[in-house]
N, C-alpha and C positions, 0 to 999 in steps of 0.2 A: 550022780549027774555030774559028769564032768561035761564042761562046755569047751568049744575047742575056742582057738584065738579070735578067729572072726567072730564067734557070738561074744564072746567079752569086748571085742572091741564094740560092737554095734550095743551090750549093756552098758557099755562106759559113755557111749556118744549118746545114747537115751537121757542116764541120769544128768550127763551134762548139758542136753540140751535141757530135761524138763528143771534144773536148777535156773538156767538163763531164761525161760519162760517164767520160773518164778520172780527172780529180780526184774525181768521186766515190765511184767504187774504189777509189784511191787513199788516200779520209776515212775509208772501212766498214774496210778493210783495219787501216788505223791503230787507227779507233777499238774492232775484233776485239782486238787487242793489248793495248790498254790495258784493256778488260775483262777478259782473262784475269789479265794481271798482276793486275788490283783483286781479282779472285777469289782468287789466290793466295795475297795480299797477306790478306785478309779471313782466310781460311781458316788463315792461321801465327796472326798476330792471335788468332782463333779457341781454337785448341791454346796459343797461350803465355796464354791469359786461363783458361782451363781449370787448367792447371798452377799459375797463380798464384793462382787460387781453392782449388783443393786444398790450396797452401802455409799460404795463409792459413786455411784451415780448422783445419789441422794444428796450427795458431800457435792461435788461438782454444780449441781443444782443448785442447792443453798450458795455456794461462793456466788454463781452465776448473778442473784439477786441479789445478793451484798452488794455487787461491783455495776448492778444495774442503780439500786437506791442512792448509793456514794455516786453516780455519775447524775442522776436528780440531783440533789444536793448538790454538787458543783454546778450542775445549770442556771438551779435558780440562786447561788451564791454569786454566779455572775451577772445575773439580773438583778438583782440588791449592789452589785457593785457600780453596774451602769446609771440605778436610778441613783445612788449617791454620789454617782458622779454630776449629773442631769443635775442635783439639787443645789451641789457645792456652787456651778454654772449658774443655776438660779440666782441663788445667794448672793456670787458675786454683784450678779447685774443687778439685784435687788439695793445691794449696798452702795454702789457707783451713784445710783439714783438718788437715794435717798442722801446723798456727800451732797448732790448736785440742788437736790430741792431744799437742805440744810440750808446751803449757800445762799439760792432766791431766798429762803424765808429772814436768813441771818441782813441780808440786801434789806426785804420790803420793810423789815421791822426796825432800821435802823434808817433807813434814807428817810425823804420828804412824806411819803405814803405811811410809812410808821408812827410819826411823830402825830399827821393827822388823825389815824386813827385813834391815836392814846389821849389826844386831847379832844375826840369825839366823844369817846368811851367817858373822860372825867366831866366833860360838858354833861352828859347824858346822866350820870349816875348824880351829879350835884343837883340838877333840876329834880330827880325822881327823889331826892333827900327832903328839897325844899317843898313839894308839893305834897307830902305826906304827912305834913300837918303833927309832925311829931319833933322834937325836940333834937336838935344838934345834942352828939356827943361833946363834952367839954364847956369850956367857957365863954363868952366872947369878949374879948379884951374893947377899952376904950381906947381912944385915938389918941396916941402920946405914949401909951403905957407902953409899949410894946419902946419905941426909944428910949424908957425910962430906964427901962430893966436892962436894958444893953449896955446903958452909961454904968451902970452899978456896978458893974461886972467889970 
């Protein structure tokens, strides 16, 4: 069985073609596995990304709620500060009025009206003690006894 050069060239070409097809099939199988693994990896990354985005959104929502609470607290603090300012102003006005009334009270008590009031109180008290028919505290001094005790001193 002898082959001529054309048949030998055809056989070599067929063997190389078969080898090329086997290498191509091997490369395609490996490429298919690579694509399958990469699509699994992409799906896993997408799932994890969704979880991460959900967690990040929850953290942002929590931070927004904290900022809102802090804003409400600041509003309340401003309200308290304003109330304290109003209270301070009211206390200053009241202190001025009390000072004016105290001066008026001193003027009345030290003036003729105060003296007349003190005299009226003293007389009323003395009359009520006399009418009570109970003995007065202390002892009654005889006429001239006071002058003698002062002379002895």
